[in-house]
FILO-947433 format. One line per 3 residues: number of its first residue (from 1); for each residue x, y, z of N, C-alpha, C, O. Coordinates in pm, whole numbers, plus 50000, padded with zeros to 5 digits. Each point is the difference from the previous one (the first is absolute). Example, Ala and Ser with C-alpha at 12.3 -4.5 7.8 and 13.67 -1.06 7.14 Angstrom:
! residues 2
1	51319:49431:50780:49911:50119:50000:50090:50120:50000:50104:49998:50066 | 49861:50107:49862:50082:50119:50006:49923:50109:50073:50051:50111:50017
This chain:
! residues 260
1	12371:32437:47328:50029:50069:49875:49882:49990:49903:49972:50095:49927 | 49958:49790:50073:49888:49981:49910:49890:50102:50023:49943:50054:49905 | 50026:49974:50223:49893:50094:50031:50037:50141:49956:49912:50079:49965
4	50216:49954:50036:50045:50132:49955:49979:50013:49849:49955:50104:49951 | 50078:49791:49976:49978:50001:49855:49852:50007:49968:49957:50074:49911 | 49963:49848:50165:49855:50002:49980:49944:50139:50027:49913:50048:49927
7	50137:50018:50180:49950:50133:50033:50029:50099:49887:49917:50086:49969 | 50198:49901:49969:50035:50087:49888:49905:49975:49881:49951:50094:49938 | 50025:49779:50033:49912:49965:49888:49857:50046:50027:49933:50054:49912
10	50021:49924:50212:49864:50040:50035:49981:50150:49987:49901:50047:49944 | 50197:50029:50107:49990:50145:49992:50003:50050:49858:49916:50081:49960 | 50180:49872:49963:50019:50050:49863:49885:49955:49909:49944:50081:49927
13	50022:49789:50078:49896:49947:49911:49863:50057:50035:49925:50040:49911 | 50042:49965:50220:49869:50052:50039:49982:50145:49961:49898:50036:49941 | 50201:50048:50092:49992:50142:49966:50001:50020:49849:49923:50081:49947
16	50163:49844:49985:50008:50013:49854:49872:49959:49932:49958:50064:49903 | 49979:49831:50146:49873:49955:49942:49893:50107:50015:49921:50023:49908 | 50078:50043:50208:49905:50109:50019:50024:50113:49901:49906:50058:49947
19	50222:49972:50029:50032:50104:49903:49957:49962:49860:49951:50084:49925 | 50067:49790:50039:49961:49953:49866:49849:50007:49983:49951:50040:49894 | 49974:49922:50209:49853:50005:49994:49953:50143:49975:49911:50024:49918
22	50150:50070:50153:49964:50141:49981:50035:50048:49860:49922:50072:49938 | 50195:49889:50013:50044:50042:49867:49906:49947:49892:49979:50067:49898 | 49966:49814:50123:49913:49940:49898:49857:50054:50008:49941:50035:49898
25	50005:49971:50225:49859:50035:50014:49975:50148:50033:49887:50047:49992 | 50220:50024:50046:49987:50144:50022:49897:50037:50103:50001:49947:50111 | 49909:50145:49856:49904:50058:50095:49897:49899:50049:49926:50028:50094
28	50068:49857:49844:49901:49900:50042:50046:49920:50120:49935:49903:50038 | 50177:50137:50024:50056:49920:50109:49946:50037:50138:50031:49931:50097 | 49891:50175:49915:49951:50042:50132:49929:49887:50074:50031:49972:50116
31	49875:49963:49817:49926:49891:50063:50091:49882:50030:49986:49934:50104 | 50107:50038:49806:50093:49889:50021:50091:50027:50120:50027:49910:50079 | 50019:50215:49934:50084:50036:50114:49924:49978:50129:50055:49946:50096
34	49819:50095:49907:49918:49985:50120:49983:49853:50037:50010:49964:50117 | 49964:49953:49783:49980:49857:50024:50129:49935:50051:49998:49926:50098 | 50114:50103:49835:50128:49944:50043:50037:50046:50141:50046:49920:50082
37	49933:50209:49945:50033:50054:50132:49922:49931:50110:50058:49955:50099 | 49810:50036:49884:49915:49942:50105:50030:49851:50017:50004:49951:50113 | 50015:49977:49777:50033:49858:50008:50134:49978:50070:50010:49918:50092
40	50092:50157:49865:50132:49987:50060:49997:50039:50147:50066:49936:50083 | 49858:50169:49951:49987:50041:50140:49938:49892:50085:50043:49978:50114 | 49857:49953:49833:49937:49891:50073:50096:49885:50024:50004:49943:50109
43	50073:50023:49788:50099:49892:50014:50106:50038:50105:50036:49918:50084 | 50012:50205:49908:50103:50046:50094:49951:49995:50144:50069:49950:50088 | 49811:50104:49937:49945:50001:50135:49982:49859:50053:50030:49971:50116
46	49921:49940:49799:49977:49862:50041:50129:49932:50041:50004:49933:50104 | 50101:50082:49817:50126:49933:50031:50067:50060:50123:50065:49928:50077 | 49920:50203:49942:50057:50062:50120:49935:49941:50125:50069:49963:50095
49	49797:50029:49906:49929:49952:50118:50012:49849:50021:50000:49953:50114 | 50011:49972:49776:50003:49854:50012:50140:49941:50002:50018:49886:50043 | 50081:50190:49912:50136:49946:49991:50102:50084:50080:50062:49949:50094
52	49956:50176:49868:50108:50079:50058:49983:50022:50150:50094:49981:50077 | 49786:50060:49964:49978:50026:50143:50008:49871:50082:50069:49998:50102 | 49862:49893:49858:50015:49875:50077:50143:49949:50006:50044:49951:50104
55	50031:50060:49784:50140:49957:50000:50082:50083:50098:50085:49947:50071 | 49889:50184:49932:50073:50087:50092:49972:49963:50145:50093:49995:50081 | 49782:49979:49952:49964:49962:50136:50064:49866:50038:50045:49980:50113
58	49958:49928:49790:50058:49868:50027:50148:50009:50034:50048:49927:50087 | 50025:50162:49847:50144:50011:50022:50037:50098:50111:50118:50012:50034 | 49782:50058:50022:50031:50093:50109:49883:50002:50097:49974:49901:50068
61	49955:50210:49938:49881:50012:50082:49915:50116:49947:50039:50068:49905 | 49847:49953:50155:49905:50100:49950:50058:50140:50006:49971:50082:49913 | 50112:49947:50189:50054:50135:50017:50105:50032:49895:50005:50112:49949
64	50078:49792:50019:50098:50018:49893:49928:50022:49867:50040:50083:49919 | 49854:49842:50062:49922:50013:49877:49937:50137:49987:50005:50062:49894 | 49936:49986:50216:49940:50134:49999:50107:50106:49973:49977:50095:49925
67	50138:49888:50137:50111:50094:49978:50040:50001:49852:50024:50106:49942 | 49981:49776:50000:50036:49990:49858:49895:50065:49911:50035:50069:49904 | 49838:49908:50126:49893:50060:49920:50009:50152:50003:49988:50066:49896
70	50033:49990:50223:50010:50145:50014:50124:50054:49927:49994:50106:49938 | 50117:49820:50070:50121:50044:49931:49982:49996:49849:50056:50083:49928 | 49864:49821:50023:49972:49992:49857:49921:50120:49951:50028:50056:49895
73	49871:49982:50186:49921:50119:49966:50089:50124:50002:49991:50085:49912 | 50094:49924:50190:50091:50114:50012:50095:50006:49880:50032:50109:49952 | 50011:49776:50002:50090:49994:49885:49933:50060:49876:50064:50075:49926
76	49810:49892:50052:49929:50055:49885:49981:50151:50014:50013:50074:49903 | 49955:49971:50219:49983:50144:50023:50130:50075:49973:49998:50111:49946 | 50114:49830:50094:50131:50062:49973:50025:50006:49849:50050:50099:49948
79	49916:49793:49983:50015:49998:49855:49916:50110:49936:50045:50067:49907 | 49833:49953:50144:49915:50107:49949:50065:50136:50020:49995:50086:49913 | 50068:49930:50203:50068:50126:50029:50114:50024:49902:50022:50112:49953
82	50051:49780:50016:50110:50011:49903:49946:50035:49862:50057:50082:49928 | 49832:49855:50036:49938:50028:49870:49960:50147:49990:50020:50063:49896 | 49923:49990:50211:49960:50141:50000:50119:50091:49978:49991:50099:49927
85	50122:49867:50135:50119:50083:49986:50059:49988:49861:50051:50097:49944 | 49944:49780:49999:50052:49980:49865:49918:50078:49898:50055:50064:49911 | 49815:49930:50104:49914:50066:49903:50008:50151:50013:50010:50071:49899
88	49987:49979:50226:50007:50144:50030:49913:50083:49908:50037:50110:49960 | 49844:49836:50008:49906:50072:49913:49871:50018:50077:49945:49903:50052 | 50006:50216:49955:49877:50028:50072:49883:49930:49933:49993:49992:49877
91	49915:49959:50204:49884:49932:49944:49921:50089:49905:49949:49954:49898 | 50043:50174:50135:49922:50092:49918:50058:50011:49859:49926:50018:49903 | 50207:49971:50086:50064:50010:49869:49969:49879:49913:49991:50012:49878
94	49992:49873:50185:49970:49880:49925:49851:49983:49976:49960:49918:49918 | 49959:50156:50152:49856:49989:49982:49940:49885:50076:49891:49954:49965 | 50175:49996:50139:49944:49891:50079:49880:50049:50078:49995:50115:50044
97	49908:49798:49973:49884:50033:50081:50030:49975:50147:50079:49912:50033 | 49859:50163:50053:50023:49989:50143:49908:49898:50065:50020:49965:50117 | 49880:49985:49811:49908:49903:50058:49947:49908:49890:50006:50033:49882
100	49943:49850:50160:49943:49907:49904:49872:50056:49938:49966:49968:49886 | 49962:50117:50189:49877:50060:49948:50032:50085:49877:49927:49997:49901 | 50183:50079:50106:50039:50081:49886:50036:49911:49881:49971:50034:49885
103	50092:49853:50144:50039:49907:49894:49877:49946:49928:49998:49991:49877 | 49899:49973:50198:49879:49943:49943:49930:50095:49904:49937:49956:49904 | 50074:50173:50120:49928:50097:49918:50093:50068:49900:49976:50113:49959
106	50129:49816:50002:50095:50057:49906:50023:49905:49884:49976:49880:50011 | 50070:50175:49877:50028:49918:49883:50139:49937:50007:50031:49909:49923 | 50052:50138:50168:50135:49944:50011:50077:50069:50109:49962:50107:50048
109	50148:49831:49991:50080:50058:50108:50088:50113:49947:50010:50106:50062 | 50054:49872:49825:50092:50099:49947:49943:50058:49871:49948:49925:49917 | 50062:50206:50065:49934:50066:49889:50091:50032:49882:49950:50045:49897
112	50182:49936:50113:50087:50033:49889:50111:49897:49988:50031:49929:50096 | 50030:50065:49785:50101:49898:49974:50122:50015:50089:50055:49900:50049 | 49989:50224:49972:50117:50022:50084:49974:49950:50141:50087:49937:50061
115	49795:50091:49991:49963:49953:50133:49991:49849:50005:50040:49939:50099 | 49908:49999:49793:49991:49854:49995:50139:49937:50003:50022:49901:50069 | 50071:50158:49856:50135:49945:49995:50067:50007:50137:50061:49904:50044
118	49927:50211:50022:50058:50014:50134:49933:49905:50098:50066:49942:50086 | 49804:50042:49900:49928:49906:50086:50050:49858:49982:50017:49926:50096 | 50008:50036:49778:50051:49867:49971:50138:49977:50058:50029:49891:50049
121	50056:50212:49947:50135:49988:50056:49994:49983:50151:50072:49919:50058 | 49840:50160:50006:49984:49989:50146:49947:49861:50035:50046:49938:50096 | 49856:50013:49825:49944:49866:50023:50110:49895:49984:50002:49901:50074
124	50088:50120:49831:50109:49906:49977:50087:49988:50125:50030:49889:50045 | 50011:50226:50012:50082:49998:50121:49923:49935:50115:50057:49922:50077 | 49816:50112:49935:49919:49949:50111:49990:49848:49996:50021:49933:50101
127	49949:50012:49783:49983:49856:49988:50133:49928:50010:50007:49888:50052 | 50100:50174:49897:50133:49940:50014:50035:49980:50147:50055:49897:50038 | 49913:50202:50045:50026:49989:50143:49904:49901:50066:50040:49927:50090
130	49835:50071:49864:49902:49907:50058:50036:49855:49972:49961:49911:50075 | 50113:50065:49819:50037:49863:49966:50099:49940:50100:50013:49878:50008 | 50056:50206:50068:50100:49951:50094:49939:49916:50112:50048:49889:50023
133	49847:50160:50049:49940:49913:50103:49935:49875:49943:49991:49898:50069 | 49963:50108:49807:49945:49880:49936:50111:49897:49979:49979:49880:50022 | 50138:50168:49936:50114:49909:49987:50042:49944:50134:50043:49885:50008
136	49945:50196:50098:50032:49954:50135:49914:49879:50037:50050:49903:50058 | 49823:50103:49909:49910:49887:50029:50042:49876:49924:50000:49890:50056 | 50037:50126:49818:50044:49885:49920:50129:49941:50055:50013:49878:50012
139	50082:50209:50020:50130:49953:50047:49990:49927:50132:50057:49892:50017 | 49871:50167:50079:49986:49937:50131:49925:49867:49990:50040:49901:50061 | 49852:50099:49862:49921:49878:49985:50077:49892:49925:49998:49883:50038
142	50071:50157:49855:50075:49904:49920:50116:49939:50076:50033:49883:49979 | 50029:50194:50109:50110:49947:50081:49948:49891:50094:50068:49901:50025 | 49812:50119:50027:49942:49907:50096:49933:49882:49931:50016:49885:50043
145	49909:50143:49851:49919:49898:49934:49989:50036:49852:49937:50100:49966 | 50123:49821:49947:50002:50030:49857:49860:50009:49942:49972:50086:49916 | 49939:49823:50128:49863:50000:49948:49926:50127:50040:49929:50059:49919
148	50089:49983:50207:49936:50123:50047:50055:50120:49924:49925:50089:49962 | 50207:49914:50017:50061:50109:49924:49944:50009:49859:49976:50109:49949 | 50005:49775:49988:49945:49996:49864:49855:50047:49999:49958:50071:49908
151	49965:49889:50194:49861:50044:50010:49991:50152:50010:49919:50063:49931 | 50164:49995:50154:50000:50145:50016:50049:50067:49872:49953:50108:49964 | 50143:49829:49968:50050:50055:49874:49890:50008:49895:49989:50100:49929
154	49931:49795:50061:49888:49999:49905:49902:50112:50033:49953:50072:49911 | 50016:49942:50217:49907:50104:50045:50054:50139:49967:49926:50085:49951 | 50202:49937:50075:50059:50131:49972:50009:50025:49850:49986:50113:49954
157	50036:49780:49970:50002:50014:49854:49866:50050:49948:49996:50086:49912 | 49894:49861:50143:49866:50048:49962:49982:50146:50039:49943:50079:49924 | 50107:49955:50195:49987:50137:50048:50082:50097:49916:49962:50116:49985
160	50150:49837:49959:50086:50087:49921:49941:50039:49865:50039:50101:49942 | 49867:49819:50009:49939:50031:49869:49929:50136:50002:50029:50084:49915 | 49877:49939:50180:49937:50133:50002:50097:50112:50035:49980:50115:49959
163	50126:49854:50116:50098:50103:50029:50074:50041:49873:50028:50118:49979 | 50003:49785:49936:50062:50031:49871:49908:50084:49913:50045:50088:49927 | 49825:49883:50081:49902:50079:49926:49993:50142:50055:49988:50097:49925
166	50020:49914:50208:49992:50132:50065:50119:50087:49964:49987:50123:49995 | 50128:49816:49979:50119:50076:49961:49992:50043:49853:50020:50117:49967 | 49950:49787:49946:50008:50026:49857:49888:50089:49947:50020:50076:49905
169	49860:49915:50156:49887:50079:49950:50028:50149:49999:49984:50063:49895 | 50057:49999:50217:50028:50144:49997:50122:50035:49916:50005:50108:49941 | 50094:49802:50052:50119:50028:49919:49964:50007:49852:50044:50090:49928
172	49874:49815:50027:49957:49999:49859:49910:50120:49971:50014:50065:49897 | 49894:49962:50195:49911:50115:49983:50077:50131:50001:49957:50098:49939 | 50158:49903:50131:50082:50120:50007:50091:50020:49880:50074:50098:49994
175	49922:49810:49910:50076:50018:49877:50119:49907:49984:50064:50001:49895 | 49967:49918:50206:50111:49906:49989:49960:49886:49906:49884:49959:49998 | 50210:49991:49925:49968:49892:49908:49960:49874:50076:50043:49979:50113
178	49875:49939:49824:49954:49877:50065:50116:49908:50035:50001:49937:50106 | 50097:50056:49805:50116:49913:50024:50078:50045:50124:50039:49917:50082 | 49983:50214:49932:50072:50052:50115:49921:49981:50129:50057:49968:50104
181	49811:50050:49888:49916:49984:50118:50002:49854:50048:50008:49974:50120 | 49986:49933:49787:50005:49858:50035:50136:49965:50059:50009:49926:50097 | 50098:50129:49844:50135:49976:50051:50014:50049:50144:50059:49932:50084
184	49887:50186:49945:50008:50055:50136:49920:49914:50097:50039:49984:50116 | 49849:49961:49838:49921:49911:50085:50080:49875:50034:50002:49956:50116 | 50065:49986:49784:50088:49885:50024:50109:50037:50102:50023:49926:50095
187	50041:50188:49884:50111:50042:50084:49956:50022:50145:50073:49966:50093 | 49809:50091:49925:49949:50027:50135:49984:49872:50081:50022:49999:50122 | 49942:49893:49812:49981:49874:50070:50127:49940:50057:49995:49914:50087
190	50121:50131:49863:50127:49941:50044:50033:50031:50145:50082:49931:50060 | 49857:50174:49998:50032:50035:50139:49948:49895:50099:50040:50001:50117 | 49874:49911:49837:49950:49894:50087:50114:49915:50056:49992:49950:50112
193	50112:50035:49809:50111:49915:50041:50074:50057:50121:50060:49925:50077 | 49936:50207:49941:50065:50062:50117:49935:49949:50128:50069:49960:50094 | 49798:50041:49908:49929:49949:50117:50021:49852:50020:50010:49953:50113
196	49997:49972:49777:50020:49855:50010:50135:49967:50064:50008:49912:50085 | 50096:50159:49875:50132:49979:50060:49996:50032:50149:50055:49925:50082 | 49881:50186:49954:49988:50038:50142:49922:49894:50077:50036:49966:50113
199	49858:49981:49827:49919:49898:50067:50080:49873:50028:49989:49942:50108 | 50091:50016:49795:50083:49880:50017:50105:50023:50110:50022:49913:50085 | 50043:50203:49913:50105:50030:50097:49943:50012:50142:50056:49944:50094
202	49833:50128:49920:49939:50018:50132:49943:49869:50051:50018:49964:50117 | 49912:49963:49794:49939:49875:50041:50099:49895:50043:49964:49907:50073 | 50162:50106:49884:50100:49901:50035:50073:50028:50130:50084:49921:50042
205	49885:50191:50023:50068:50036:50124:49954:49913:50117:50082:49939:50069 | 49786:50056:49952:49944:49923:50111:49851:49981:49976:49943:50059:49908 | 49993:49859:50176:49855:49980:49988:49925:50130:50028:49898:50029:49937
208	50152:50050:50158:49935:50127:50032:50010:50096:49882:49903:50069:49967 | 50213:49935:49970:50018:50086:49883:49910:49954:49885:49945:50082:49927 | 50042:49785:50058:49912:49946:49897:49856:50040:50027:49928:50039:49908
211	50030:49952:50218:49864:50038:50037:49975:50148:49974:49894:50038:49951 | 50204:50045:50081:49988:50144:49977:49991:50031:49851:49924:50088:49959 | 50152:49841:49960:49996:50025:49855:49865:49960:49943:49946:50067:49912
214	49999:49820:50138:49866:49958:49957:49896:50106:50035:49924:50044:49914 | 50073:49997:50212:49897:50093:50046:50019:50140:49943:49902:50069:49972 | 50224:49975:50012:50025:50132:49942:49953:50004:49855:49938:50097:49957
217	50092:49797:49969:49952:49992:49862:49847:49997:49997:49937:50063:49915 | 50004:49864:50180:49854:49994:50008:49939:50136:50031:49900:50039:49940 | 50160:50033:50154:49950:50133:50034:50007:50095:49883:49906:50075:49973
220	50207:49922:49955:50016:50087:49882:49896:49967:49895:49941:50089:49939 | 50037:49781:50038:49905:49959:49898:49857:50034:50038:49921:50040:49915 | 50044:49945:50213:49865:50034:50044:49973:50149:49986:49890:50040:49962
223	50210:50041:50069:49982:50144:49984:49975:50034:49852:49910:50078:49968 | 50168:49863:49945:49983:50025:49857:49862:49955:49953:49935:50069:49921 | 50020:49815:50128:49870:49947:49959:49885:50090:50045:49916:50038:49919
226	50081:49995:50210:49884:50071:50056:50006:50152:49985:49896:50066:50000 | 50224:49989:49986:50012:50145:49987:50013:50045:49854:49975:50116:49968 | 50065:49790:49944:50024:50040:49862:49924:49916:49897:49927:50053:49918
229	50092:49815:50087:49943:49915:49895:49848:50003:49998:49940:50031:49897 | 49996:49937:50215:49854:49996:50003:49937:50137:49972:49908:50007:49918 | 50137:50101:50147:49941:50131:49968:50017:50038:49853:49907:50051:49938
232	50213:49924:50007:50024:50038:49861:49917:49916:49904:49953:50052:49899 | 50030:49819:50130:49920:49916:49912:49855:50044:49998:49935:49995:49895 | 50012:50047:50220:49861:50047:50007:49985:50132:49924:49903:50019:49927
235	50193:50071:50091:49996:50129:49932:50008:49981:49849:49929:50066:49924 | 50159:49844:50032:50018:49977:49857:49878:49937:49937:49960:50038:49889 | 49979:49867:50180:49885:49930:49946:49870:50080:50012:49915:49995:49910
238	50069:50078:50201:49880:50079:50029:49875:49913:50012:49889:50047:49976 | 50130:49825:50061:49887:49912:50026:50043:49895:50102:50106:50013:50061 | 49813:49883:49957:50028:49899:50102:50074:49878:49946:50020:49903:50073
241	50019:50101:49801:50070:49887:49940:50126:49961:50077:50025:49881:50018 | 50057:50218:50028:50121:49963:50074:49975:49914:50123:50084:49919:50037 | 49799:50098:50026:49969:49922:50120:49998:49851:49967:50053:49918:50074
244	49884:50048:49813:49988:49859:49961:50137:49943:49962:50030:49885:50033 | 50051:50193:49897:50132:49951:49961:50094:49992:50119:50090:49917:50002 | 49891:50171:50096:50078:49990:50124:49967:49869:50071:50088:49933:50052
247	49783:50031:49951:49957:49874:50062:50059:49881:49925:50046:49904:50062 | 49953:50102:49805:50060:49894:49920:50150:49990:50031:50056:49890:50008 | 50007:50226:50008:50141:50001:50035:50027:49935:50135:50096:49925:50015
250	49819:50105:50084:50014:49940:50133:49987:49847:49992:50079:49927:50060 | 49822:50027:49865:49979:49855:49984:50121:49938:49930:50046:49892:50038 | 50004:50175:49860:50118:49951:49927:50120:49989:50094:50075:49902:49996
253	49942:50200:50089:50109:49996:50098:49985:49883:50096:50098:49936:50036 | 49779:50037:50005:49974:49886:50088:50040:49869:49933:50058:49912:50062 | 49908:50077:49809:50033:49877:49926:50151:49985:49984:50053:49890:50010
256	50017:50223:49964:50145:49997:49988:50063:49947:50128:50093:49919:49995 | 49856:50127:50121:50059:49958:50128:49979:49851:50023:50082:49936:50066 | 49810:50007:49882:49974:49858:50016:50083:49916:49906:50043:49889:50034
259	49980:50164:49846:50077:49926:49900:50145:49983:50042:50057:49891:49988 | 50003:50219:50063:50143:49992:50031:50024:49915:50124:50114:49982:50042
């Protein structure tokens, strides 16, 4: 039960803090988002490779672990498909760029307030769904080892800060009040508890189920890190700063695994 409460606090506080930072600093948050993203991505990757995958192998075998990793990636892809159906808005209408090269040579992704607001709403749904596999990692780890669950919770809390910024920035730019944007950021973080409950329930079935929950959560997190966090942090920063903060994040993750 404790890990479920922690997952709720981590989701709500992390996302809400990101919303508050955006509300206070406004347009000056681009560099901060990039730094937080790359650092959090480094921590996440480190803990997946040093904790979740080894734990999964220990409780099962390499093949179960690989199966779990692939299912985690598939889970994120399915979530993306759901997000696309929920949004049902053509990219051209929102003004999204089709490549990172176009992003680099542009002053912004969205050119009008209405488009920014719709973009923020879509981002809200996307991150709300993404929080579920993160909660799964917390729930499965916390059921097995309270210290490991807390370590992953801290890591996800750091990761939630830039996500809260990513939600609130377009909402505020689209004309929504800062108070409402921050409230929505807080609310979005609450979906983490859904994954945490699932992680606890699945992890309690058997050692094989526990191993699958570890590796599935790891696969989902790795996909998010390498397909979304790192590319977006580089695009946002437009320099090599994210590389150094990603390395700091990896080292931090290594230290977390030793402390617990």
